[in-house]
N, C-alpha and C positions, 0 to 999 in steps of 0.2 A: 763698481765696474770701471776700469781704466779705459779711457778713450784717448786717441791720438788725432790731432787735427793740424792743418795749415791753412793759411789765408793767402789768397792771390788770384790771378787771372792770366790767362794766356801764357807768355814766357816768363812772368814775374810771380814768384812764390815766396812766402817766408819759409824759415826752417819749421820742422815739425815740433809741436808741443804735445804734452799729454797731461791729463789731469784725472782724478778719480772722484766719482760720484759718493754719496752717502751710503753707508750701510743700511741693513734694515733696521726699523725703529727698535726692535727688540734685540739688537745686538748688544752684548755686554763687554765688549773688548775695549770700547772707549775710543776717543779721538782727541786731537789737539788743534788749537788754533792760536793765532796771534792777534794782540790787541795794540794799537798805536795810538797816541795822542797826537796833538797838533803837529803837522809837518810844517806848513805855511811858508818858511823862509829858506833861501839857499838850498832848493830842493835837489838840484843836480849835484852841487858841491859838497853838501853836508848831511842833508836828510837821507841821501842814498846810502850812507854808512849804517844808519839805523835799520832800514828795511831790509838791507842786505845781510847785516849781522843776524837780525832776527830770523830770516830765512835759513841762515847757516846754522842757527841754534835749533831751530824747529822745522827741518826740511819737509816733513811729512804733514805740516799744517794743512788743514782742510780749507781754510779761508782766513781772511784778515779783516778785523774790525777797525775802521778808521774812524775816530770820534771827533770829526768836524775840523774846519780850518785846514782842509788839505793843501790849499794854496793861500796866497796873501791878498791878491787884488782880484776880485770876482770878474768873470768874462775876459780874462787875459789869456789868450791862446798859448803864449809863450810859457807861461807858468805851468798850464796843464802839460805842455810838451816836457818841461823840466820833471813834472811829477811822474810821468811816464817813464822818461829817460831814467830817472834815478832808481826806479825798481826794475828796469830792464826786462828780462824774461819772466820775473816773478809774477807780474800782473797777467801774463798769458797763461800761467799754470795754476795760480791760486786765486779763487775768486775773492773780489773785494766787496766787503759789507760796510759801505759808508753811511754816515749821517752828516747832513749839512751843518755848518757853523754859521758864525755871523759873516765870515769873510767869503762864504759862497753866495751872498746875497748883494744886491745894490738896488738902489731907489730909481725908479723912471722918472719921467718928466712930471708925473702927477704925484711924485712921492710915495708910490706903492712899492712895497717890497717885492722884488723879483729874483727868483732864483736862477743862477747862472745858467744859461742855455747849454753850457757844455755838459752839465750834469745829465740831462736825458739823453744827450747825443752819445755819450761815452759808457754810461752805466745802464745795464738792463737789469732793473730791480722789481721785485714783486709789486704788482698793482693791487694790493689787498688792503691798502690803507684808506682813511676816510676820503669822501669825494673832494677832489681838487688838490688832494695833497699826495697823491699816488707817486711813489718812488722817491719821496722824501720822508714819507711815514709808512712803515711797512713791517712785516714779521716774517720770520723764516723758522720753520721747524727742520731741524737738522737731528736726525737720530732721536735722542731723549732730551733735547735742549730746544726750548723756545727763545729766540733772539728777537727783541722788539726794538725797533728804531724809531725814536720820537724826533720831531723837529723842534728843538727848543728855542731857536731864533724866533719862530712864529708863535710859540708859547709865550714868549716875553713880550712880543710886540704886537700881536694880532689877536684880538679877543675871539673872533669867529673861529679861527683856526685853533686857538687855545681850547675853546669848548669842544670842538669836533674831536680833538686828540683825546680829551679827558673821558668822553662817552665811548669812543672807540676803543681806548686803552682798557677801560674796566670790563667792557664786554669780552675783549680778548683774554683777560685774566681770569675771569669767571668760568669760561669755557676753554680751559688750558688741560689737555692730557698729558703734557710733557712732565718729566721729572724735575728738571731744572729750568729756572726762568732768567734770563739775563736781559738787561735793558742797556741800550746805549743812546746817548744823547750828548750835545756839545756843552751846554752849560752846565756847571756843577750844582747839585742841591746844597752842598756845604762848600763854600769858597775857601781858597788858601790865602786870599787877598782881603785885608781889612777895608779896602775901597770897593769891594764888590759884595753884593748879597742878593742872591736870587730868590727872594722870599716866595714868589709866586709858585716855584717848583716845589718848596716844601708845603705850601699851603693846598695845592691841588694834587700833587702826585706822591708825596712822601706816605700820606695815609693809605693809598693804594698799594704802594710798594710793601708796607707793612701788613696790611690786611691780607694780601695774597701771597705772602712769603716770597717776594722776589729775592733771588740770591745775589746777584751782583749788578752794580749800576756803574757803567763804564763811561767816563766823561773826559773832557778836556778843558779848553779855554783859558785855564789859568796859568799855563806854562810852567808848572811845577808837578812834583809827585806827591800824592798823598793816599793813605788808605786808612779807613776807619769806618765805624758804624754810626758815628755821629753822637751828639751830646744827649739826644732823647731817644736812644735806640730801644727796640723792643726785642724780645728774645729771638723770634724768627725774621727779624727785619734784615735788609740787605747790607752787604758790604759796599761801601762807596769807594770808587777809585778814580784818581785823576792822574794823567800822565802827559808828557810831552816827548815828541819824537824828533822834533826840529831843533835848531840852535837858538830859537829866541827864548829867553829865560826871563821870568818874574821872580820877586822875592816871596817867600812863603811866611807871611807875617800876620795871618789871622789868629783868632783864638785857637787854642790847640785842641780841636775837635778830633783831630787824627791820631792814629797809633804810631804811624810811621810817616815820615815826611822827608823829601829831598828837594833841593833847589840847585839851579846851575848844572843840571845833569841831563844829558839826553838819555832816554830810556825806551826800552821795548818789553813787552810782556808776553809770556805764553801761559795758556790755560789748557789743561788736560782734564777731561770729563769721562767718568765711567759711570756705571749705574748708580753707585753709592758713594762716590767721592769726586770732589772737584779740587783740583791742585793748581794754584796760582802762583807764578814766579815772576819777578821783575829783574831786569838785568840792565847794567850800563853798557856803553859801546865796546868795552873791552871784553865783554862776555861775563863780568863779575856778577854774581847774584847778590842783589842788594835788598830784596824782600821777598818773602814766601808766607803762604798760608794754605791750609787745607779746610774744606767744609765737607762734612760726612752726613749722609742720609741713610 
């Protein structure tokens, strides 16, 4: 269903926007969405090119997955203002499906990790995650796809939150009626940097990805592009993706676990899902196709 809305009061109103809700779960025509890696820096001046070109490429996208580090300095109102400015009307028409990264957190006076208060103020996300982690750990069922957002910052640094996510995640995979399963989190299972190694993600979550045949794991953090199944892949295991949407770049210098890798390139990705086929495409900011693959069930 297509809805139109505007926001305002009295004599002051926004323009009209419209958006479309999901089709019925048994609809076989398929749908598309966009996946973006870290925006983080120069959001108004340079990240804006990425999200606008992504929308230009896929104007019928039903939602946009943001794989963490949407901004650079947590609890900075001006940076969130740039994030919204950079996307313009897109965020008023295409729902955001964000997962927090390390830059969405800060430590309070007691050295406890605190999620940026802007997160809950500006995102209305499903409150179906573990107790105390709602809206940073959640899932969305959209037609025949289950999208699960994990909070990898707390997986890495908070033992209680890590345990809660593992238990919740496995229950969610066991009772999963959807044909496709996509996970998004900020820190990568396999890094593209020889100085980074997120072993806890492999030890606790990779086994579950393999056991329950997760299809895609969409990640960020390393500011490069990579696509592959990893060095110890199983036949029905996931494809692991890293990408970067903003202008901050790192070298891709890890062991070559990936099939495709890029560095020093801002990218956006489109994903089209039907009943039996998932089509993934990655583009640079000129709109040039730089990587693609398909999964068939």
